[in-house]
N, C-alpha and C positions, 0 to 999 in steps of 0.2 A: 472366924479368927484364922482358921486354915486358908481362907480366900485372901485375907489381908497379907498373910505371911508368903503366900504364892505369889502375890501381885510385886510385894517388895523384893522378893528373890529374883523376880523375873526382871524388874527394873533394874536391880543391881548388875545381873546378869549381862542385861544389854549394853549397860554403861561400859562395863569391864569389856565387853566385846569390841564396841565402837572405838574405845581407847586403844585397844591393842591393834585394830585395824587401820589406825590412822596413818599418814605418811611418817615414815620415819627419818630423822635428819641424820644424814651421814656425818659424822665427825670428820672434818677435814684438817689436817695439819697443813700450815703454808709449807710449800715445797721450796726447799731451798737448792736453787740452781746458781752455778756460776756461770755469769756472763762475761765472756771475754771481748774486749774491745778489738774490734777488726778494723783496721786502716785500710782504707781503699785508697790506693795508689791512683792519683789523677794522672792520667798521660800527660806528659809535657807536651806543650804545644810549641814547637820552635818556630820561631819567627822566619818567615821566607827570607832566604838569603838574596839580596839585592844585586844585580850586577852592576858592574862599574856604570855602565852606560844608563842604568836605570837610576842610579844615585846622582850621576851627572844632570839626568833631565828632571829630577826633583828639585834643584836647586835654581834659586833665582839668578837673573843676570847680575845683580849687586853682589850675591854671595859669590859666584863665579870670579868677578872682577876683583873682589876683595881676597879670594884666595891667592891670587897672583900667580896665576899660571902662565901668563903672558908677562914679561919682564921689559921694563922700559930701557931704552940705549941712550948713549950721551955722545955729543959731538963736540968737536973742537972749535974755537972761537972763528966765527966767520965761516964756515966749512959745513958740507952737508953730506960728504962722502962718509961711508961706512968704515968705521975704524977696525982695525984688526982684532982688538980686544973685545969688540961688541959683537963679533960675528958667530963665537958660540952661542951667545944671548938670543941672537936671531935664528940659528940653527934649533935651539930648544923650543922657541916660539913657534917655529914651523913644524917640528915635529908633533907638537901638542895640537896645532891645527889640522894636521894632516890626520891625527887619530880622530879627532873631533871634527869630521868632515861638514857637518851642518852649521857650525858655527861661522858667524860674519862678525867682523871686527871694524873698527875705525882707529885709524892711525893718526894721533894728534901732534903735529909739528909744533915745537916750543923753542923760543929763543931766550937769551938774557934780556937784560932791560936796555942794554946800550944799543943806540942806533934808532932811526926813526920807526915810526910804526909800520910804514908801508913797505920798507926795506925788510923788517923782520917778519912781516907776514908773507912776503915772498920766500925769505929763506927758511921759515917754517915749512911752507908748502913744500919746498924742494927738500927737506929733511924727511917729511912725511913719505913723499913719493920715492926717496931713495929707499927707505926701509920697505917699503910696499915690493918696489921692484926687487929687492934682494929676497923677500919672501915667495914671490912669483917663481923666481930663479930656482928657489928650492923646491917648488911643486906645488905650492898653494894657489889655488884657482883666483885669477885676478877679480872676478866678480864677487868674490867674499870679502874684498878689503876696499874698504871707503878711506878717504883722506881729509884732512881738515887742517888748517893751520889757524894756530891762535897768536903767532907771534910773540910778542912779549907781553900779552894781555893777562896771561895766568901763569905767572911765575911760582915755582914750588916754593922757592925763598923769596919774599918780597924785600924789595929794598937791599938787594945784595951789595956788600962791600968789597968782598974778597974774591979772589979767583976761583977757589972751590965753589963758593955758593953760585957764581955764575956759570960753573960747568955743570951744576946740578939743574940749573934752568934750562940748559941746551939739551932739548931731549926728545925724543918720540916716544910716547904713551901708547900702548895697544889696549884699545877698549872692546869688551865683548860686546855686541849690541843685539844678536840674534843666535839662539842655540838650535 
């Protein structure tokens, strides 16, 4: 019996020994940390500032013509001489053309609906050429300016009945054709 007691005692001791030598699990408590929200400032990417010339170059011919940089002038009945009140408009057109030295234009000569087709085509041509010569005298290169006459074929106000409407049809129109 002493042997049995010794075997049981030994087994019991071994069990206790192995249980005590096993890995101990450390008790871990959740660590409470305060997380602060850090906002990173994204650097603002500024749009490059375009120069006036770059803005000009980005525009289409249609946009430039619609912006009205070049104003039309009007003429008296059956005349093609530049009236005094139209000279400041031509000066402004000249200044703009000199500032934009690559621009080419066509000056369209127009008439009111009175008179023959042939007569009005000739008069429209004289009006366009008079406007061209005035711009050339102000320093715009002649090679940048074309002329065309539409006579009475393209009235601003069709079937004009009064003098004011006829006056609006007697004009020279400046059209940008190349930039």
